[in-house]
GUTOR-296684 format. One line per field, with one value per residue: x, y, z of N, C-alpha, C in turn; residue number from 0; residue in one letter; chain. Coordinates in pm, 1 decimal, m for minus. Example, Ala and Ser with C-alpha at 12.3 -4.5 7.8 and 13.67 -1.06 7.14 Angstrom:
<mipas>
nu <- c(1319.0,1285.0)
nv <- c(m569.0,m225.0)
nw <- c(780.0,708.0)
cau <- c(1230.0,1367.0)
cav <- c(m450.0,m106.0)
caw <- c(780.0,714.0)
cu <- c(1320.0,1290.0)
cv <- c(m330.0,3.0)
cw <- c(780.0,787.0)
n <- c(0,1)
res <- c(a,s)
chain <- c(A,A)
</mipas>
This chain:
<mipas>
nu <- c(m18938.9,m18911.8,m18759.4,m18516.0,m18399.2,m18336.3,m18129.9,m17746.1,m17621.4,m17820.8,m17937.5,m17739.9,m17721.9,m17967.2,m17937.0,m17739.0,m17870.5,m18056.1,m17880.1,m17785.1,m18014.9,m18059.5,m17850.8,m17871.9,m18106.4,m17988.3,m17783.7,m17987.1,m18094.5,m17905.8,m17862.3,m18079.7,m18046.0,m17814.8,m17873.5,m17987.7,m17762.2,m17686.0,m17881.7,m18145.7,m18399.3,m18477.8,m18420.5,m18647.3,m18865.7,m18820.5,m18840.9,m19066.3,m19211.6,m19126.8,m19201.6,m19483.1,m19586.4,m19774.8,m19685.1,m19430.4,m19471.9,m19696.7,m19609.1,m19332.4,m19222.8,m19305.8,m19201.5,m18928.9,m18939.5,m18954.9,m18741.9,m18527.1,m18581.3,m18568.4,m18317.5,m18144.5,m18249.4,m18179.3,m17903.2,m17866.3,m17919.3,m17755.0,m17509.4,m17541.6,m17560.4,m17282.4,m17121.6,m17169.7,m17124.2,m16837.7,m16713.7,m16563.1,m16371.0,m16223.5,m16125.2,m15882.2,m15805.2,m15659.8,m15883.8,m15902.6,m15663.0,m15707.7,m15884.9,m16100.7,m16138.2,m16368.8,m16539.3,m16564.6,m16736.1,m16981.4,m17233.7,m17235.2,m17174.5,m17360.6,m17600.6,m17571.4,m17585.3,m17841.9,m17971.0,m17896.1,m18075.1,m18346.0,m18333.6,m18308.1,m18563.1,m18751.2,m18651.3,m18746.0,m18894.7,m19134.2,m19247.2,m19313.0,m19513.8,m19712.5,m19765.4,m19848.4,m20077.7,m20191.0,m20243.0,m20314.8,m20273.1,m20103.9,m19993.7,m19706.1,m19623.3,m19444.9,m19645.7,m19945.7,m20168.1,m20069.7,m19950.9,m19708.8,m19522.2,m19328.4,m19217.9,m19161.1,m18934.0,m18691.4,m18623.7,m18678.9,m18485.5,m18235.4,m18291.4,m18278.5,m18022.5,m17894.3,m17857.7,m17524.1,m17480.8,m17679.3,m17547.9,m17335.5,m17399.6,m17497.7,m17254.9,m17085.2,m17231.4,m17245.0,m16975.7,m16926.5,m17095.1,m16937.8,m16734.3,m16898.8,m17002.7,m16768.6,m16657.9,m16910.9,m16993.9,m16782.6,m16849.7,m17098.7,m17097.8,m16934.2,m17111.6,m17325.7,m17160.9,m17015.9,m16751.3,m16544.4,m16373.0,m16426.7,m16426.0,m16197.6,m16245.0,m16509.9,m16450.6,m16298.3,m16497.2,m16673.0,m16509.0,m16515.2,m16785.9,m16821.6,m16699.8,m16720.1,m16999.3,m17092.1,m16930.3,m17016.2,m17294.1,m17213.6,m17077.4,m17323.2,m17442.9,m17233.1,m17213.5,m17472.2,m17496.3,m17268.9,m17345.8,m17536.6)
nv <- c(10722.4,11005.7,10927.1,10823.4,11042.5,11217.0,11155.7,11170.6,10960.0,10901.6,11105.5,11144.4,10915.2,10913.8,11137.9,11042.4,10834.1,11006.4,11161.4,10933.8,10878.1,11108.6,11117.7,10909.5,10993.8,11227.6,11109.7,10966.9,11209.6,11300.3,11131.6,11154.5,11417.6,11426.2,11297.5,11520.4,11602.3,11395.7,11293.9,11440.4,11390.1,11152.0,11263.5,11421.0,11239.4,11093.7,11262.7,11336.7,11118.5,11087.9,11312.5,11282.3,11038.5,10865.0,10770.3,10870.6,11158.9,11205.3,11025.9,10962.3,11212.6,11388.6,11245.0,11285.0,11555.1,11591.3,11461.4,11615.6,11859.5,11747.1,11671.1,11912.9,12040.2,11866.1,11863.5,12155.9,12099.1,11957.7,12093.2,12305.1,12158.1,12034.1,12247.5,12382.1,12181.4,12146.2,12424.6,12438.2,12265.7,12392.2,12611.9,12485.9,12337.0,12368.6,12385.4,12387.2,12236.4,11987.2,11910.9,11945.5,12230.6,12178.9,12002.3,12160.5,12366.5,12239.8,12344.3,12616.3,12538.6,12389.4,12564.8,12738.9,12563.6,12492.9,12755.3,12718.1,12553.0,12656.0,12831.4,12637.4,12523.5,12745.5,12780.5,12555.2,12354.4,12491.8,12641.2,12413.4,12288.6,12496.3,12468.6,12204.7,12164.9,12411.9,12555.3,12327.0,12158.1,11852.0,11757.0,11800.4,11930.6,12160.5,12292.2,12239.5,12239.3,12115.1,11809.1,11739.8,11906.8,11841.8,11759.5,12006.1,11994.2,11976.2,12208.1,12378.3,12343.4,12403.4,12689.7,12811.5,12800.9,12978.4,13262.0,13378.6,13462.8,13298.4,13040.3,13076.8,13061.4,12803.0,12664.1,12729.6,12637.8,12371.2,12330.4,12377.6,12190.9,11937.9,11978.2,11950.0,11673.1,11534.7,11546.4,11480.2,11218.6,11006.2,11086.7,11014.1,10716.1,10632.7,10712.3,10513.2,10303.7,10164.3,10052.2,9880.0,9584.6,9699.1,9952.9,10104.8,10104.2,10204.7,10468.8,10526.2,10503.5,10715.5,10948.6,10938.7,10956.3,11223.5,11410.7,11344.0,11340.7,11629.2,11744.5,11660.0,11762.7,12024.0,12040.3,11965.0,12232.7,12414.5,12306.1,12356.0,12593.2,12707.3,12601.8,12658.2)
nw <- c(12573.0,12664.3,12871.9,12790.5,12628.2,12865.0,12947.7,12898.0,12742.9,12630.8,12479.7,12300.9,12154.8,12032.0,11885.8,11712.4,11568.2,11421.3,11269.7,11094.8,10950.5,10848.9,10688.3,10504.9,10373.0,10234.7,10064.5,9889.6,9787.7,9666.7,9461.7,9284.3,9208.1,9065.8,8850.0,8690.3,8542.4,8392.5,8246.4,8149.6,8109.9,8262.3,8503.6,8515.5,8506.1,8750.5,8956.3,8885.0,8970.0,9248.0,9345.4,9339.7,9433.5,9697.0,9915.4,9946.4,9997.6,10167.2,10381.3,10410.2,10368.7,10607.4,10806.7,10722.8,10756.8,11052.3,11119.4,11034.3,11195.1,11471.7,11455.6,11469.8,11695.6,11893.9,11845.9,11927.7,12221.3,12306.3,12284.4,12437.7,12690.2,12693.1,12679.2,12949.2,13113.2,13058.0,13168.1,13398.1,13333.9,13129.4,13279.3,13351.9,13135.3,12821.2,12606.5,12297.2,12250.0,12286.5,12110.8,11766.9,11548.5,11425.0,11589.1,11797.7,11684.5,11589.5,11610.1,11511.6,11224.4,11177.9,11232.1,10986.7,10787.1,10844.0,10793.5,10511.9,10469.8,10489.1,10283.4,10060.3,10095.5,10040.5,9771.9,9633.0,9764.8,9879.2,9655.3,9519.7,9685.9,9639.5,9380.3,9349.0,9562.6,9647.4,9396.5,9269.6,9093.1,8982.8,8761.5,8654.3,8454.7,8202.2,8059.2,8161.1,7958.0,7769.2,7683.1,7542.9,7623.5,7807.5,8176.5,8424.2,8581.4,8556.4,8412.9,8592.0,8808.6,8652.9,8617.7,8877.6,8934.4,8805.8,8890.1,9027.3,9291.4,9434.4,9363.6,9501.8,9748.2,9786.7,9720.8,9936.4,10184.1,10133.4,10143.4,10432.3,10487.7,10446.7,10621.2,10855.3,10834.6,10846.6,11122.5,11223.6,11137.6,11197.1,11498.1,11513.6,11471.4,11709.1,11918.9,11923.8,11972.0,11786.0,11794.3,11683.1,11515.3,11262.1,11275.2,11127.9,10884.4,10868.9,10937.5,10738.2,10501.0,10587.6,10519.0,10274.6,10219.4,10340.7,10229.5,9932.8,9906.7,9928.4,9772.6,9545.8,9517.0,9495.7,9238.0,9097.8,9103.8,9008.6,8732.6,8610.2,8635.4,8439.3,8245.2,8093.9)
cau <- c(m18889.0,m18842.0,m18660.9,m18392.9,m18366.6,m18313.9,m17938.1,m17666.7,m17563.5,m17943.1,m17950.0,m17633.4,m17773.0,m18111.2,m17877.8,m17663.5,m17967.6,m18126.0,m17807.1,m17770.3,m18137.7,m18028.9,m17735.5,m17953.4,m18181.7,m17899.4,m17740.8,m18102.5,m18127.3,m17778.7,m17885.1,m18179.1,m18002.1,m17693.0,m17938.0,m18012.2,m17640.7,m17671.9,m18005.5,m18266.3,m18538.7,m18491.5,m18424.2,m18778.3,m18936.1,m18798.0,m18880.4,m19224.8,m19253.1,m19121.9,m19330.9,m19648.4,m19629.1,m19861.9,m19611.4,m19338.4,m19547.3,m19780.9,m19541.7,m19181.2,m19214.2,m19340.1,m19084.3,m18793.3,m18922.9,m18959.9,m18592.7,m18449.6,m18602.6,m18537.4,m18171.9,m18138.7,m18275.1,m18122.1,m17770.3,m17853.0,m17938.6,m17639.3,m17422.6,m17572.6,m17520.6,m17154.1,m17052.3,m17193.9,m17015.1,m16680.0,m16709.0,m16468.4,m16268.0,m16178.2,m16021.9,m15758.9,m15691.2,m15707.3,m15985.1,m15840.3,m15527.3,m15768.6,m16018.7,m16042.7,m16214.6,m16506.4,m16581.8,m16591.3,m16803.8,m17063.3,m17340.9,m17174.8,m17165.4,m17525.5,m17664.3,m17540.5,m17657.1,m18014.9,m18007.3,m17918.7,m18216.9,m18438.0,m18329.8,m18347.5,m18699.6,m18789.5,m18621.4,m18780.8,m18999.0,m19230.4,m19327.9,m19377.9,m19622.5,m19782.3,m19804.7,m19950.0,m20161.2,m20283.3,m20298.0,m20392.7,m20173.8,m20010.4,m19944.0,m19590.5,m19569.2,m19422.3,m19769.2,m20049.7,m20260.2,m19977.2,m19868.1,m19598.8,m19421.9,m19262.6,m19195.9,m19098.7,m18876.0,m18548.8,m18628.3,m18669.6,m18354.5,m18164.6,m18345.6,m18245.3,m17856.4,m17865.2,m17781.1,m17378.4,m17505.7,m17724.9,m17472.3,m17213.9,m17452.0,m17494.7,m17126.2,m17061.7,m17310.6,m17203.1,m16826.9,m16943.3,m17169.2,m16871.2,m16676.7,m16971.1,m17001.6,m16632.7,m16680.6,m17052.0,m17006.4,m16739.9,m16935.6,m17237.8,m17079.0,m16906.8,m17224.4,m17406.5,m17088.7,m16955.7,m16605.1,m16507.7,m16280.2,m16472.4,m16396.1,m16133.2,m16311.3,m16612.2,m16400.4,m16248.2,m16635.7,m16710.1,m16442.6,m16529.0,m16901.3,m16841.3,m16634.9,m16791.0,m17177.4,m17103.4,m16832.1,m17116.3,m17374.0,m17131.1,m17043.8,m17434.9,m17470.2,m17161.8,m17242.1,m17571.5,m17457.1,m17207.1,m17365.0,m17704.9)
cav <- c(10819.9,11075.8,10858.1,10800.5,11196.3,11280.8,11082.7,11254.1,10902.5,10865.9,11216.5,11147.3,10805.4,10970.2,11245.6,11012.9,10795.4,11103.7,11181.5,10853.7,10876.9,11239.3,11080.9,10785.7,11101.0,11313.3,11006.7,10937.7,11299.6,11357.3,11044.6,11198.8,11530.2,11411.3,11264.3,11624.7,11617.9,11297.1,11259.8,11526.9,11317.5,11062.9,11341.2,11466.4,11127.4,11016.0,11380.3,11358.0,11020.2,11124.1,11447.0,11259.3,10893.4,10936.3,10715.8,10969.7,11263.7,11190.4,10948.7,10980.0,11373.2,11445.4,11193.8,11380.8,11698.4,11575.6,11388.3,11764.4,11934.8,11663.9,11675.7,12036.1,12064.4,11775.9,11948.9,12275.6,12092.8,11863.9,12188.3,12348.8,12070.7,12009.6,12371.7,12412.5,12061.7,12189.3,12556.6,12414.4,12203.2,12500.4,12688.6,12385.1,12271.7,12439.4,12300.8,12381.0,12156.5,11857.1,11904.9,12012.1,12337.8,12172.3,11939.6,12250.1,12463.2,12198.5,12412.5,12721.7,12500.7,12338.4,12697.7,12765.2,12440.2,12527.0,12865.2,12679.8,12460.0,12755.5,12874.1,12523.6,12514.9,12866.5,12752.8,12419.1,12268.1,12591.2,12642.6,12256.4,12266.3,12569.7,12444.4,12096.6,12168.4,12546.5,12573.0,12200.6,12114.6,11729.2,11708.9,11839.0,11976.7,12283.5,12381.3,12145.1,12218.8,12069.5,11710.8,11702.5,11994.7,11781.0,11766.0,12108.0,11994.2,11999.4,12350.4,12496.3,12348.0,12511.9,12844.5,12834.0,12808.8,13094.5,13332.1,13330.6,13447.9,13190.8,12925.3,13088.9,13029.0,12679.9,12623.6,12794.4,12557.2,12240.3,12284.2,12369.3,12059.4,11844.1,11947.9,11868.0,11548.3,11459.2,11511.2,11394.9,11078.5,10947.8,11079.5,10931.6,10587.5,10646.5,10723.6,10412.4,10200.2,10092.9,10069.8,9733.5,9558.5,9774.5,10096.4,10166.5,10096.0,10280.5,10583.9,10564.5,10540.8,10838.4,11051.3,10951.5,11005.6,11327.0,11476.0,11314.4,11396.5,11755.0,11790.2,11602.3,11871.2,12158.2,11977.8,11991.0,12349.6,12451.2,12266.9,12396.7,12760.5,12747.9,12519.4,12706.6)
caw <- c(12494.2,12736.0,12965.5,12715.0,12608.4,12966.5,12974.6,12821.7,12662.0,12546.9,12369.0,12197.4,12087.4,11975.3,11793.1,11612.2,11468.5,11360.0,11198.2,10997.3,10873.8,10733.3,10571.2,10408.7,10265.0,10180.6,9950.5,9782.9,9718.8,9561.2,9348.8,9215.1,9148.9,8981.7,8714.7,8603.6,8477.3,8274.6,8183.7,8182.9,8096.1,8382.3,8622.1,8510.7,8533.4,8883.5,9040.0,8915.3,9064.8,9403.3,9404.8,9355.7,9498.4,9796.2,10040.9,9980.6,9983.1,10313.6,10506.9,10419.7,10408.2,10759.4,10881.8,10725.4,10826.2,11195.0,11159.3,11034.7,11323.0,11603.4,11478.8,11482.2,11829.8,11974.9,11851.8,12028.2,12355.0,12349.2,12274.3,12552.5,12812.0,12687.6,12721.0,13085.9,13177.2,13033.0,13195.1,13495.2,13268.9,13025.2,13353.4,13381.3,13036.7,12691.4,12511.8,12172.5,12233.9,12282.1,12009.0,11641.0,11554.8,11405.4,11699.2,11923.3,11644.5,11537.5,11630.9,11394.2,11088.6,11182.1,11155.4,10841.6,10710.2,10870.4,10696.3,10370.1,10416.6,10459.1,10122.2,9973.6,10066.8,9977.1,9590.8,9569.6,9840.6,9894.4,9508.3,9465.7,9745.2,9580.0,9257.9,9362.4,9658.5,9637.7,9261.0,9256.2,8944.0,8963.1,8624.9,8665.6,8312.9,8193.2,8023.8,8170.6,7847.4,7623.2,7711.5,7499.7,7677.4,7903.2,8288.3,8430.6,8695.6,8494.2,8369.9,8725.8,8870.4,8583.6,8657.7,9002.7,8950.0,8704.4,9020.0,9067.7,9444.2,9485.8,9366.8,9591.9,9897.0,9777.8,9774.1,10071.9,10257.3,10093.0,10200.5,10545.3,10536.3,10454.5,10789.4,10967.2,10810.4,10870.5,11267.4,11271.5,11103.7,11323.3,11631.6,11543.4,11526.1,11868.0,12004.5,11930.0,12044.9,11691.2,11806.1,11675.7,11399.6,11144.4,11291.3,11048.0,10728.2,10879.9,10926.2,10545.0,10420.6,10644.2,10505.0,10134.7,10225.6,10397.4,10132.6,9811.7,9853.3,9924.6,9643.2,9430.0,9510.9,9423.9,9076.0,9005.4,9079.6,8908.0,8597.9,8561.2,8639.1,8361.6,8100.6,8059.3)
cu <- c(m18816.5,m18749.1,m18532.6,m18331.4,m18347.4,m18172.1,m17895.6,m17621.7,m17719.6,m17977.7,m17849.5,m17667.6,m17900.8,m18007.9,m17786.3,m17761.7,m18039.2,m18015.5,m17783.7,m17918.4,m18118.0,m17926.0,m17775.6,m18031.8,m18077.8,m17846.2,m17879.4,m18129.1,m18059.4,m17826.8,m17992.0,m18130.4,m17880.9,m17720.2,m17945.9,m17888.5,m17610.5,m17766.0,m18140.7,m18402.4,m18586.1,m18491.6,m18576.4,m18879.1,m18930.6,m18846.1,m18997.6,m19273.0,m19244.2,m19211.2,m19467.4,m19697.4,m19683.7,m19782.2,m19491.1,m19405.0,m19623.9,m19690.7,m19410.8,m19160.9,m19209.4,m19249.2,m18967.0,m18811.1,m18901.3,m18820.3,m18504.4,m18464.9,m18560.3,m18383.3,m18104.3,m18128.7,m18211.5,m17979.2,m17730.5,m17851.2,m17822.8,m17535.3,m17413.0,m17512.6,m17339.6,m17065.6,m17077.3,m17104.9,m16880.8,m16652.2,m16579.4,m16354.1,m16173.5,m16063.9,m15895.5,m15686.1,m15738.1,m15773.9,m15971.7,m15728.4,m15583.5,m15878.0,m16009.1,m16172.4,m16336.9,m16574.3,m16617.4,m16699.9,m16914.7,m17215.6,m17343.9,m17230.2,m17335.9,m17619.8,m17677.9,m17595.1,m17827.3,m18043.8,m17992.2,m18053.9,m18327.4,m18421.7,m18351.1,m18475.8,m18768.5,m18761.1,m18728.7,m18891.4,m19147.9,m19316.9,m19362.3,m19512.6,m19757.2,m19835.6,m19920.3,m20083.9,m20235.1,m20334.0,m20366.9,m20352.1,m20062.5,m19953.4,m19802.3,m19515.7,m19558.2,m19545.6,m19876.4,m20141.5,m20168.7,m19915.9,m19722.9,m19463.7,m19323.7,m19242.5,m19103.4,m18990.8,m18707.8,m18517.2,m18638.7,m18554.2,m18253.8,m18188.2,m18282.1,m18081.6,m17822.3,m17776.3,m17624.2,m17416.8,m17578.4,m17635.3,m17369.3,m17250.6,m17435.8,m17347.8,m17065.3,m17086.5,m17269.1,m17049.1,m16823.1,m16996.7,m17067.5,m16756.7,m16753.4,m16978.5,m16883.9,m16638.2,m16775.2,m17067.7,m16910.7,m16806.7,m17043.2,m17196.4,m17016.4,m17013.9,m17314.6,m17290.3,m17022.9,m16825.1,m16571.2,m16391.8,m16317.0,m16470.1,m16303.6,m16177.6,m16450.8,m16599.7,m16346.7,m16378.8,m16667.2,m16656.4,m16481.6,m16662.8,m16912.8,m16792.1,m16698.0,m16912.4,m17173.7,m17032.6,m16922.1,m17225.5,m17325.7,m17122.4,m17182.4,m17424.2,m17367.6,m17192.8,m17342.1,m17548.7,m17394.8,m17244.5,m17520.1,m17724.4)
cv <- c(10950.7,11071.3,10883.6,10970.4,11265.5,11255.3,11155.1,11105.8,10864.0,10971.2,11220.7,10997.2,10825.4,11077.2,11154.6,10911.8,10888.6,11167.2,11082.0,10853.1,11014.8,11184.3,11000.8,10915.9,11191.3,11224.6,11002.5,11054.1,11341.5,11276.9,11062.1,11323.0,11511.4,11360.9,11369.9,11672.9,11538.3,11268.7,11345.3,11452.4,11246.5,11097.3,11397.3,11370.2,11100.1,11142.1,11376.1,11245.6,11032.0,11226.4,11398.1,11137.2,10928.7,10884.1,10836.2,11115.4,11278.5,11114.9,10989.1,11144.2,11433.5,11376.9,11244.9,11506.6,11706.3,11534.7,11538.5,11821.6,11880.7,11708.4,11794.8,12081.5,11997.4,11846.1,12066.7,12227.1,12034.5,11973.9,12254.0,12284.7,12051.5,12127.1,12404.7,12263.7,12117.0,12347.2,12531.2,12364.4,12308.0,12597.3,12626.9,12351.0,12399.7,12358.3,12302.1,12254.0,11999.8,11836.6,11996.6,12134.1,12283.7,12124.2,12045.6,12352.4,12405.4,12292.2,12552.7,12686.7,12446.5,12463.4,12770.0,12669.6,12463.5,12621.3,12813.6,12604.8,12535.2,12802.5,12772.1,12527.6,12637.4,12846.5,12656.8,12387.4,12372.3,12559.8,12500.8,12246.0,12354.3,12532.8,12323.7,12101.3,12315.0,12567.1,12443.6,12127.5,11984.4,11716.2,11716.2,11893.2,12106.7,12359.4,12245.8,12143.6,12151.7,11981.6,11668.0,11810.1,11940.7,11827.9,11911.3,12114.9,12024.7,12152.3,12442.1,12484.5,12417.2,12655.5,12894.0,12861.7,12895.0,13206.0,13305.2,13366.3,13344.0,13037.4,12942.7,13046.9,12878.9,12604.0,12614.5,12678.4,12397.8,12212.5,12281.6,12211.6,11930.8,11879.7,11910.4,11736.0,11478.5,11470.4,11439.8,11242.3,10960.3,10934.1,11032.9,10788.5,10531.4,10645.3,10619.2,10264.7,10084.3,10100.8,9907.1,9706.9,9636.0,9902.0,10162.8,10186.3,10208.3,10447.4,10632.1,10582.1,10666.2,10948.0,11055.5,11029.1,11181.5,11433.0,11472.4,11356.2,11558.4,11804.2,11752.8,11713.6,11999.0,12141.5,12004.6,12143.9,12440.5,12408.4,12307.2,12551.5,12780.6,12666.2,12571.1,12847.2)
cw <- c(12569.2,12827.9,12888.9,12687.4,12751.2,13007.3,12877.0,12736.6,12570.4,12454.1,12277.0,12077.2,11993.7,11843.9,11685.9,11507.9,11381.9,11242.6,11076.0,10922.8,10788.4,10610.1,10441.0,10299.2,10183.4,10022.7,9829.7,9712.8,9606.0,9435.1,9234.9,9123.0,9040.7,8838.1,8595.6,8509.4,8328.8,8193.1,8216.6,8216.5,8209.4,8508.2,8628.7,8561.9,8694.7,8964.5,9038.5,9005.6,9238.4,9416.2,9409.5,9409.1,9635.9,9920.3,10031.7,10037.2,10132.0,10405.1,10516.4,10447.5,10516.8,10848.0,10874.8,10766.6,11005.8,11190.2,11148.5,11169.3,11453.7,11582.5,11491.2,11647.8,11916.4,11991.7,11930.1,12178.8,12404.7,12375.1,12395.6,12671.3,12816.8,12741.9,12856.9,13161.2,13173.3,13089.3,13299.4,13450.7,13155.8,13095.2,13373.4,13286.0,12918.2,12594.6,12364.1,12143.3,12245.2,12175.0,11885.3,11624.6,11512.4,11500.9,11811.3,11845.6,11536.4,11501.3,11538.8,11249.6,11075.9,11150.8,11033.4,10750.4,10711.0,10783.3,10518.0,10341.8,10369.6,10304.6,10040.3,9947.2,10002.1,9810.7,9571.1,9632.3,9827.2,9767.4,9480.3,9521.6,9679.4,9481.4,9259.9,9458.3,9673.2,9511.2,9191.1,9103.2,9003.5,8850.4,8635.4,8523.3,8313.9,8141.5,8029.7,8059.4,7734.9,7685.2,7662.6,7550.1,7756.3,8059.4,8311.1,8537.6,8655.4,8483.0,8500.8,8802.5,8799.0,8622.6,8793.2,9026.0,8845.9,8794.9,9056.6,9215.9,9510.0,9479.8,9466.3,9729.1,9891.3,9802.0,9898.0,10180.7,10232.9,10165.9,10359.8,10591.2,10531.6,10584.0,10874.4,10955.1,10862.8,11022.1,11288.3,11258.3,11199.0,11456.8,11638.0,11554.7,11684.9,11941.0,12030.3,11947.8,11932.4,11692.1,11803.0,11542.0,11270.1,11143.4,11175.5,10917.7,10743.8,10852.9,10768.4,10483.3,10471.9,10583.4,10346.1,10139.3,10242.3,10300.1,10000.8,9765.5,9857.9,9810.9,9509.4,9412.1,9435.7,9286.9,9027.8,8989.7,8984.4,8757.5,8528.8,8533.3,8503.4,8216.4,8045.0,8080.5)
n <- c(0,1,2,3,4,5,6,7,8,9,10,11,12,13,14,15,16,17,18,19,20,21,22,23,24,25,26,27,28,29,30,31,32,33,34,35,36,37,38,39,40,41,42,43,44,45,46,47,48,49,50,51,52,53,54,55,56,57,58,59,60,61,62,63,64,65,66,67,68,69,70,71,72,73,74,75,76,77,78,79,80,81,82,83,84,85,86,87,88,89,90,91,92,93,94,95,96,97,98,99,100,101,102,103,104,105,106,107,108,109,110,111,112,113,114,115,116,117,118,119,120,121,122,123,124,125,126,127,128,129,130,131,132,133,134,135,136,137,138,139,140,141,142,143,144,145,146,147,148,149,150,151,152,153,154,155,156,157,158,159,160,161,162,163,164,165,166,167,168,169,170,171,172,173,174,175,176,177,178,179,180,181,182,183,184,185,186,187,188,189,190,191,192,193,194,195,196,197,198,199,200,201,202,203,204,205,206,207,208,209,210,211,212,213,214,215,216,217,218,219,220,221,222,223,224,225,226,227)
res <- c(x,x,x,x,x,x,x,x,x,x,x,x,x,x,x,x,x,x,x,x,x,x,x,x,x,x,x,x,x,x,x,x,x,x,x,x,x,x,x,x,x,x,x,x,x,x,x,x,x,x,x,x,x,x,x,x,x,x,x,x,x,x,x,x,x,x,x,x,x,x,x,x,x,x,x,x,x,x,x,x,x,x,x,x,x,x,x,x,x,x,x,x,x,x,x,x,x,x,x,x,x,x,x,x,x,x,x,x,x,x,x,x,x,x,x,x,x,x,x,x,x,x,x,x,x,x,x,x,x,x,x,x,x,x,x,x,x,x,x,x,x,x,x,x,x,x,x,x,x,x,x,x,x,x,x,x,x,x,x,x,x,x,x,x,x,x,x,x,x,x,x,x,x,x,x,x,x,x,x,x,x,x,x,x,x,x,x,x,x,x,x,x,x,x,x,x,x,x,x,x,x,x,x,x,x,x,x,x,x,x,x,x,x,x,x,x,x,x,x,x,x,x,x,x,x,x,x,x)
chain <- c(A,A,A,A,A,A,A,A,A,A,A,A,A,A,A,A,A,A,A,A,A,A,A,A,A,A,A,A,A,A,A,A,A,A,A,A,A,A,A,A,A,A,A,A,A,A,A,A,A,A,A,A,A,A,A,A,A,A,A,A,A,A,A,A,A,A,A,A,A,A,A,A,A,A,A,A,A,A,A,A,A,A,A,A,A,A,A,A,A,A,A,A,A,A,A,A,A,A,A,A,A,A,A,A,A,A,A,A,A,A,A,A,A,A,A,A,A,A,A,A,A,A,A,A,A,A,A,A,A,A,A,A,A,A,A,A,A,A,A,A,A,A,A,A,A,A,A,A,A,A,A,A,A,A,A,A,A,A,A,A,A,A,A,A,A,A,A,A,A,A,A,A,A,A,A,A,A,A,A,A,A,A,A,A,A,A,A,A,A,A,A,A,A,A,A,A,A,A,A,A,A,A,A,A,A,A,A,A,A,A,A,A,A,A,A,A,A,A,A,A,A,A,A,A,A,A,A,A)
</mipas>
């Protein structure tokens, strides 16, 4: 593994694989969250399953955390390497003439997305860990003493989107995520050598995904903000 990461091609390949992994997670995360708009009961049931199923909690969750950390660390390393390699080139050429703003500022958008993830963890993940593993309440109920009270996940989600400042932060973060994905998706496929007869279709799918998923998350935040 260390040998692969010591080469430029290896680092880009590893970065691409981590990106694909996080894209799959993002799609799965969106699929669950959009249920809160159409069926709060189903959202509660699925959230409780994902929050208590041991495979998700003890196997997939650590892998996800590793994937997130690896992707951001590798992104910073690649950016430093690329900037060092291009120092001479920028003296001779205008870098902005040969690349998009987003391709030159992936680390900037990545840092904003990372800050958003910290906020998201503070809003949802850390409180969830506190309830389940510190307080020892795995019931998922609004009132653990009343089984008829229903699961608390939908109620907590709606509460988080009451603040216009928090909703605004979410919207900004997802706009930058869309820009990040627009460049990152095609770059990831290029890094794994997926330049073939399917390239045009993959790029089209990448644009739909990069715009559609962040837009969907923005819709969820705005829906709960204005309807509760």
